[in-house]
C-alpha positions in Angstrom: -53.6 23.0 102.7 -56.6 23.6 100.4 -58.3 20.5 98.8 -60.1 20.4 95.5 -62.5 18.1 93.8 -61.6 17.4 90.1 -64.4 17.0 87.6 -64.5 19.2 84.6 -62.5 21.7 86.6 -61.2 22.2 90.1 -63.8 22.9 92.8 -62.7 23.8 96.3 -63.7 21.4 99.0 -65.0 23.5 101.9 -64.2 23.0 105.6 -66.8 21.4 107.8 -65.3 21.9 111.3 -65.9 19.5 114.1 -68.3 21.0 116.6 -67.3 18.9 119.6 -64.1 17.4 120.9 -66.0 14.2 121.5 -66.5 13.9 117.7 -62.8 13.9 117.1 -62.2 11.4 119.9 -64.8 8.9 118.7 -63.7 9.1 115.1 -60.0 8.6 116.1 -60.7 5.8 118.5 -62.7 3.9 115.9 -59.8 4.1 113.4 -56.7 4.0 115.6 -55.1 1.1 113.7 -55.8 2.8 110.3 -54.5 6.2 111.3 -51.7 5.5 113.8 -51.2 1.8 113.7 -52.2 1.5 117.3 -54.4 -0.9 119.3 -57.3 0.7 121.2 -57.2 0.0 125.0 -59.6 2.4 126.8 -61.4 5.6 126.5 -61.5 8.1 129.5 -59.0 6.2 131.7 -59.0 7.9 135.1 -56.1 7.7 137.5 -54.8 9.9 140.4 -57.1 12.9 139.4 -56.0 12.6 135.8 -58.2 11.5 133.0 -56.5 10.2 129.8 -58.7 10.7 126.8 -57.5 7.6 124.9 -55.1 4.8 126.1 -53.6 2.9 123.2 -50.9 0.2 122.8 -48.2 0.1 120.2 -47.6 -3.6 119.5 -44.7 -2.9 117.1 -42.7 -1.0 119.7 -44.2 -2.7 122.8 -45.3 0.4 124.5 -48.3 2.4 125.6 -49.3 5.6 123.9 -51.5 8.3 125.4 -53.7 10.4 123.1 -55.3 13.7 124.1 -57.8 15.7 122.0 -58.0 19.5 122.1 -60.4 22.0 120.5 -59.1 25.0 122.4 -55.7 26.5 121.9 -54.9 27.6 125.5 -52.7 24.7 126.7 -49.0 23.8 126.9 -48.0 20.6 125.0 -44.8 20.3 127.0 -46.4 20.7 130.5 -49.4 18.5 129.8 -47.5 16.0 127.8 -44.8 15.3 130.4 -47.4 15.3 133.2 -49.3 12.5 131.5 -46.1 10.6 130.7 -44.9 10.9 134.3 -48.3 9.6 135.5 -47.9 6.5 133.4 -44.3 5.8 134.4 -45.1 6.3 138.1 -48.1 3.9 137.8 -46.9 1.1 135.4 -48.8 -1.7 137.3 -52.1 0.1 136.9 -51.6 0.5 133.1 -50.7 -3.2 132.8 -53.7 -4.3 134.8 -56.0 -2.1 132.7 -54.6 -3.5 129.5 -54.9 -7.1 130.6 -58.3 -6.7 132.0 -59.7 -5.1 128.8 -57.9 -7.3 126.2 -57.7 -10.6 128.1 -53.9 -10.6 127.5 -51.2 -11.6 130.0 -48.9 -8.7 129.4 -46.1 -8.4 132.1 -44.4 -5.2 133.2 -41.1 -6.5 131.8 -42.8 -7.0 128.4 -43.4 -3.3 127.9 -40.6 -1.0 126.6 -41.3 2.0 128.8 -38.5 3.9 127.2 -40.6 4.2 124.0 -43.6 5.8 125.8 -45.1 8.8 124.0 -48.1 11.1 123.8 -50.1 12.3 120.8 -52.1 15.5 120.8 -54.9 15.7 118.2 -56.5 19.1 117.5 -58.1 21.1 114.7 -55.3 23.6 114.9 -52.1 24.3 116.9 -50.7 27.7 117.6 -47.3 29.0 116.4 -46.2 28.8 120.0 -47.2 25.2 120.4 -45.6 24.2 117.1 -42.4 25.9 118.2 -42.5 24.1 121.6 -41.9 20.7 119.9 -38.6 21.7 118.3 -36.4 19.3 120.4 -34.6 16.3 118.9 -35.7 14.0 121.8 -39.3 15.0 122.5 -41.7 12.1 123.0 -44.6 14.2 121.9 -46.4 14.3 118.5 -48.9 16.9 117.2 -51.5 15.9 114.7 -54.0 18.3 113.1 -57.4 17.0 112.1 -59.5 18.8 109.6 -63.2 18.1 108.7 -64.4 18.9 105.1 -67.7 18.7 103.3 -68.9 15.3 102.0 -67.7 13.7 105.2 -64.0 14.0 104.3 -61.4 14.1 107.1 -57.6 14.6 107.1 -55.0 13.9 109.7 -51.7 15.8 109.3 -48.5 15.2 111.4 -47.0 18.5 112.4 -43.3 18.2 112.1 -40.9 20.5 113.9 -39.0 23.0 111.7 -35.7 22.1 113.4 -34.6 19.7 116.1 -31.2 20.7 117.3 -31.5 21.1 121.1 -32.2 18.5 123.7 -35.2 18.8 126.0 -32.9 17.5 128.7 -31.4 20.9 128.8 -34.4 22.0 130.7 -35.1 18.8 132.7 -33.6 20.1 136.0 -36.2 22.9 136.1 -39.2 20.6 136.0 -39.9 17.5 138.2 -42.2 15.8 135.6 -39.8 16.6 132.8 -36.8 15.4 134.7 -38.4 12.0 135.8 -39.6 11.3 132.3 -36.4 12.2 130.6 -34.5 9.7 132.7 -36.5 6.8 131.4 -38.0 7.8 128.0 -35.6 7.7 125.0 -36.3 9.3 121.7 -33.9 7.8 119.2 -32.3 9.8 116.3 -30.5 8.9 113.1 -27.2 9.8 114.8 -27.8 7.1 117.5 -27.9 4.5 114.7 -25.1 5.9 112.6 -22.6 6.9 115.3 -20.8 3.6 115.2 -21.2 2.8 111.5 -18.3 2.7 109.1 -18.1 5.8 106.8 -19.0 3.8 103.7 -22.2 2.5 105.4 -23.2 6.1 106.3 -22.6 7.2 102.7 -24.7 4.3 101.4 -27.4 5.1 103.9 -27.5 8.8 102.9 -27.9 7.9 99.3 -30.6 5.4 100.0 -32.4 7.9 102.3 -32.4 10.5 99.5 -33.9 8.1 97.0 -36.6 6.9 99.4 -37.6 10.4 100.6 -37.9 11.6 97.0 -40.4 8.8 96.1 -43.4 10.2 97.8 -44.6 11.8 101.1 -42.5 9.4 103.2 -41.6 10.2 106.8 -38.4 9.2 108.4 -38.9 7.8 112.0 -35.9 6.5 113.9 -36.9 3.6 116.3 -35.1 1.8 119.0 -33.7 -1.0 116.8 -34.0 0.5 113.3 -34.8 3.6 111.2 -38.3 3.4 109.7 -39.5 5.1 106.5 -43.3 5.4 106.8 -45.7 6.1 104.0 -47.6 8.2 104.6 -47.7 10.8 107.3 -50.8 12.5 106.0 -54.2 10.7 105.9 -57.4 11.6 104.1 -60.4 9.3 104.3 -64.2 9.2 104.2 -65.4 9.0 107.8 -68.5 7.0 107.0 -66.5 4.3 105.3 -63.3 4.3 107.4 -63.6 1.6 110.0 -61.3 -0.7 112.0 -61.8 -3.5 109.5 -60.6 -1.4 106.6 -57.2 -2.3 105.1 -54.7 0.5 105.4 -52.5 1.2 102.5 -51.2 4.5 103.9 -48.8 3.1 106.5 -46.4 1.0 104.5 -43.2 0.9 106.5 -39.7 0.3 105.2 -37.0 -0.5 107.8 -33.3 0.0 107.7 -31.6 -2.1 110.3 
């Protein structure tokens, strides 16, 4: 999506690509709360011959989130995503110990909702194949494209699947990591919340949803206990000024319980 600077007339804002993957990682880690609403835990967390780029914690949903950064395009989001999630679910105690040791908290294994575990991939660009690979309704994987522009401007854009009809569990028997993760991780949908609702409640909800989604660039995100409407899924900020201490006006959340 092209960006323009408006003075007397529109002037295109030119791309200023990131040269190193580490630049993307450092910028994102310094602004995790602003961009994703997450708590930073550790950078470069190594375990069992795996190295997690960023380990974060989602206080709202009481779960860990893994973030991986990519500059190249030659990788499978499904294979890598489920391998990292399987690593976490098979080593829960190590993740708890790491969190408690770094944050001076007393988080217990039972305090974490492991069913809400997820992984985020952040990259300057994803291929058509990678974008097509996330078109499942119960996939615990999110893709975010990061773009650098002149004048130190940066944007994060959530890549949404074009359609999400089929379940990833259809393929779980063919892959050990996918199978083990699918047994424990649950990605909730609107249907999960509306299945037992009275018809008039569903009708009221659909009307309310249409009104909300027409207000602005609001994203619908079903959670375990409610359906959230998040403003906004696209972020643009000045990387010299955006810090952890900044107030975030871009992640206002509306919840329908």
